[in-house]
C-alpha positions in Angstrom: -20.1 -19.4 -21.2 -22.8 -17.8 -24.0 -25.4 -19.9 -26.0 -23.2 -20.7 -28.6 -20.5 -21.9 -26.8 -22.7 -24.5 -24.5 -24.2 -25.6 -27.7 -20.9 -26.0 -29.1 -19.6 -28.0 -25.8 -22.7 -30.4 -25.6 -22.2 -31.4 -29.2 -18.8 -32.3 -28.4 -19.7 -35.8 -26.5 -19.0 -38.2 -29.6 -15.8 -36.5 -30.3 -11.9 -37.3 -29.7 -11.1 -36.9 -26.0 -7.9 -35.3 -27.0 -9.7 -32.9 -29.3 -12.4 -32.3 -27.2 -10.0 -31.2 -24.6 -8.0 -29.0 -27.7 -11.5 -27.2 -27.8 -12.7 -26.7 -24.7 -8.7 -25.3 -24.0 -9.4 -22.7 -26.9 -12.8 -21.6 -25.6 -11.3 -20.9 -22.2 -9.0 -18.8 -24.2 -11.7 -16.8 -25.8 -13.6 -16.2 -22.8 -10.3 -14.9 -21.3 -9.9 -12.9 -24.4 -13.2 -11.5 -23.9 -12.8 -10.4 -20.6 -9.2 -8.7 -21.4 -10.9 -7.3 -24.1 -14.0 -5.9 -21.7 -11.8 -4.8 -19.0 -9.5 -2.7 -21.4 -13.0 -1.3 -22.2 -13.7 -0.5 -18.6 -10.9 0.9 -17.3 -10.6 3.5 -20.6 -14.3 4.3 -20.0 -14.1 5.3 -16.6 -10.4 6.5 -16.2 -10.4 9.0 -19.4 -12.5 12.0 -19.8 -11.0 13.5 -22.5 -7.6 12.6 -24.7 -4.6 15.0 -24.2 -1.1 14.3 -24.8 -0.5 13.3 -20.9 -2.3 11.9 -17.9 -3.2 13.7 -15.3 -3.0 12.4 -11.7 -6.5 11.6 -11.3 -6.6 9.6 -15.0 -3.4 7.6 -14.1 -4.2 6.7 -10.4 -7.3 5.8 -11.8 -5.4 3.2 -15.1 -3.2 2.2 -12.3 -6.1 1.0 -9.5 -8.0 -0.3 -12.4 -5.0 -2.6 -13.8 -4.4 -3.6 -10.6 -7.1 -4.8 -10.2 -7.2 -7.1 -13.9 -4.5 -8.3 -12.5 -6.0 -9.6 -8.9 -8.9 -11.3 -11.2 -6.8 -12.3 -13.9 -4.5 -14.2 -11.0 -7.6 -15.7 -9.7 -8.8 -16.6 -12.7 -6.0 -18.9 -13.9 -5.9 -19.7 -9.9 -9.5 -21.4 -10.4 -8.3 -23.1 -13.6 -5.6 -24.7 -12.6 -7.7 -26.1 -9.8 -10.4 -27.1 -12.1 -7.6 -28.9 -14.6 -6.1 -30.4 -11.6 -9.1 -32.0 -10.0 -10.8 -33.1 -13.3 -8.9 -36.2 -14.2 -9.6 -37.9 -10.9 -13.8 -36.6 -11.4 -13.1 -38.5 -14.8 -11.4 -41.6 -13.2 -14.0 -42.0 -10.6 -17.0 -42.2 -13.7 -15.2 -45.0 -15.8 -14.6 -46.9 -12.4 
């Protein structure tokens, strides 16, 4: 989380809980989109020396590897977000007791 999003999240204390949840979800989406953009840029820079009409074997293998790592990372992040969302209500209920 960058400084602007952490300061935005800190200012959500007095906001309606549904709106706060919506904003948090949108911020997660934004971070995910940034990750996709960064991964695409990294794969492109790493795998493409010079553009041409066809991918050569090393470039193709590099892209396949990069995409597979991206899918693994995405799956890990989605699982982590699901766990966070699953346990978040339990934690909130404990705080209100």
